[in-house]
C-alpha positions as CSV (number, residue, x, y, z in Angstrom):
1,X,-162.3,1.7,-111.8
2,X,-164.3,3.6,-114.1
3,X,-163.6,7.8,-113.4
4,X,-166.1,10.5,-114.7
5,X,-164.2,14.4,-115.9
6,X,-165.4,17.5,-115.9
7,X,-163.3,20.2,-117.1
8,X,-164.1,23.9,-117.6
9,X,-161.5,25.7,-119.9
10,X,-161.3,29.2,-120.5
11,X,-163.4,30.7,-123.2
12,X,-161.2,32.8,-125.2
13,X,-160.4,29.6,-126.9
14,X,-160.9,29.0,-131.0
15,X,-163.1,26.3,-132.1
16,X,-159.9,24.5,-132.8
17,X,-157.7,25.2,-129.8
18,X,-161.3,23.8,-127.7
19,X,-161.1,20.2,-129.6
20,X,-157.1,20.1,-129.5
21,X,-157.6,20.9,-125.7
22,X,-160.0,17.6,-125.7
23,X,-158.2,15.9,-127.5
24,X,-154.5,16.4,-125.3
25,X,-156.6,14.8,-122.4
26,X,-158.2,11.9,-124.0
27,X,-154.8,10.8,-125.4
28,X,-153.5,11.5,-122.7
29,X,-156.2,8.4,-120.6
30,X,-155.1,5.9,-123.6
31,X,-151.4,6.7,-123.2
32,X,-151.6,5.4,-120.1
33,X,-153.4,2.8,-120.6
34,X,-156.7,3.1,-119.9
35,X,-160.5,3.7,-122.7
36,X,-162.5,6.5,-123.5
37,X,-165.9,5.3,-122.8
38,X,-168.2,8.7,-123.9
39,X,-167.6,12.2,-125.1
40,X,-169.4,14.8,-124.4
41,X,-168.4,19.3,-125.1
42,X,-171.1,20.8,-123.7
43,X,-169.8,24.3,-125.5
44,X,-169.9,27.7,-124.0
45,X,-172.3,28.1,-120.7
46,X,-172.5,30.4,-118.4
47,X,-170.9,29.6,-115.1
48,X,-172.9,30.3,-110.9
49,X,-170.2,32.4,-110.4
50,X,-167.3,34.2,-111.8
51,X,-163.4,33.3,-111.6
52,X,-161.0,35.1,-112.2
53,X,-163.2,37.7,-113.3
54,X,-164.3,35.1,-116.4
55,X,-168.6,34.2,-116.0
56,X,-168.7,31.8,-119.0
57,X,-166.9,29.2,-120.2
58,X,-166.6,25.9,-122.9
59,X,-167.3,22.9,-120.6
60,X,-166.3,19.5,-121.7
61,X,-167.3,16.1,-120.5
62,X,-165.4,12.7,-120.6
63,X,-166.2,9.5,-119.1
64,X,-163.4,6.6,-119.3
65,X,-161.8,3.9,-117.6
66,X,-157.9,3.7,-116.2
67,X,-155.8,2.8,-112.8
68,X,-156.2,4.4,-110.2
69,X,-152.9,6.2,-110.4
70,X,-153.4,7.4,-113.3
71,X,-156.0,9.6,-111.3
72,X,-153.2,12.3,-109.3
73,X,-151.0,12.4,-113.4
74,X,-153.9,13.8,-114.8
75,X,-154.5,16.0,-111.5
76,X,-151.5,17.4,-112.6
77,X,-151.4,17.8,-115.9
78,X,-154.8,19.7,-115.5
79,X,-153.3,22.3,-113.1
80,X,-150.4,22.7,-115.6
81,X,-152.5,23.4,-118.4
82,X,-153.4,26.9,-118.6
83,X,-156.5,26.5,-121.0
84,X,-158.4,25.3,-117.8
85,X,-160.1,27.5,-115.8
86,X,-161.7,24.5,-112.8
87,X,-161.5,20.5,-113.1
88,X,-163.1,17.5,-110.9
89,X,-162.9,14.3,-111.5
90,X,-166.0,11.3,-110.1
91,X,-165.3,7.8,-109.2
92,X,-168.0,6.5,-110.9
93,X,-169.8,3.2,-108.9
94,X,-171.3,0.3,-111.2
95,X,-174.4,2.3,-110.7
96,X,-173.2,5.4,-112.0
97,X,-171.8,3.2,-115.0
98,X,-175.1,1.6,-115.7
99,X,-177.2,4.9,-115.8
100,X,-174.5,6.4,-118.5
101,X,-174.6,3.0,-120.5
102,X,-178.3,3.4,-121.0
103,X,-178.9,7.2,-121.0
104,X,-176.3,6.9,-123.9
105,X,-178.0,4.3,-126.1
106,X,-181.6,5.2,-125.3
107,X,-180.0,8.9,-126.9
108,X,-179.1,6.5,-130.3
109,X,-182.3,5.1,-129.6
110,X,-184.4,8.5,-129.8
111,X,-184.9,9.8,-133.3
112,X,-184.0,13.4,-134.4
113,X,-186.9,15.9,-133.8
114,X,-187.5,18.1,-137.2
115,X,-190.0,20.9,-136.8
116,X,-192.2,22.4,-139.7
């Protein structure tokens, strides 16, 4: 089954801790027989509303394939991690998977624009 996970980490993480947290959850998917399709770290962003007196968070999006029974295990690990402020896992249908695949290939094909 295809899924997309969005996580908001606490904004006080160092760059190393932010990357380590991303790796932790990507490795968890791989350990349970899943595959990571795409990772997209958004970095520090403002939130729509404060959560626990924090107005910013470190966003990260991961698209992955995994067995359906794995999602409960992932949910438990996300809730146990003190660096995670919020998380959302979405099951992707075939149209969403196709759209993400096209978007990924288009972004690679576009040349980087440089300003003179």
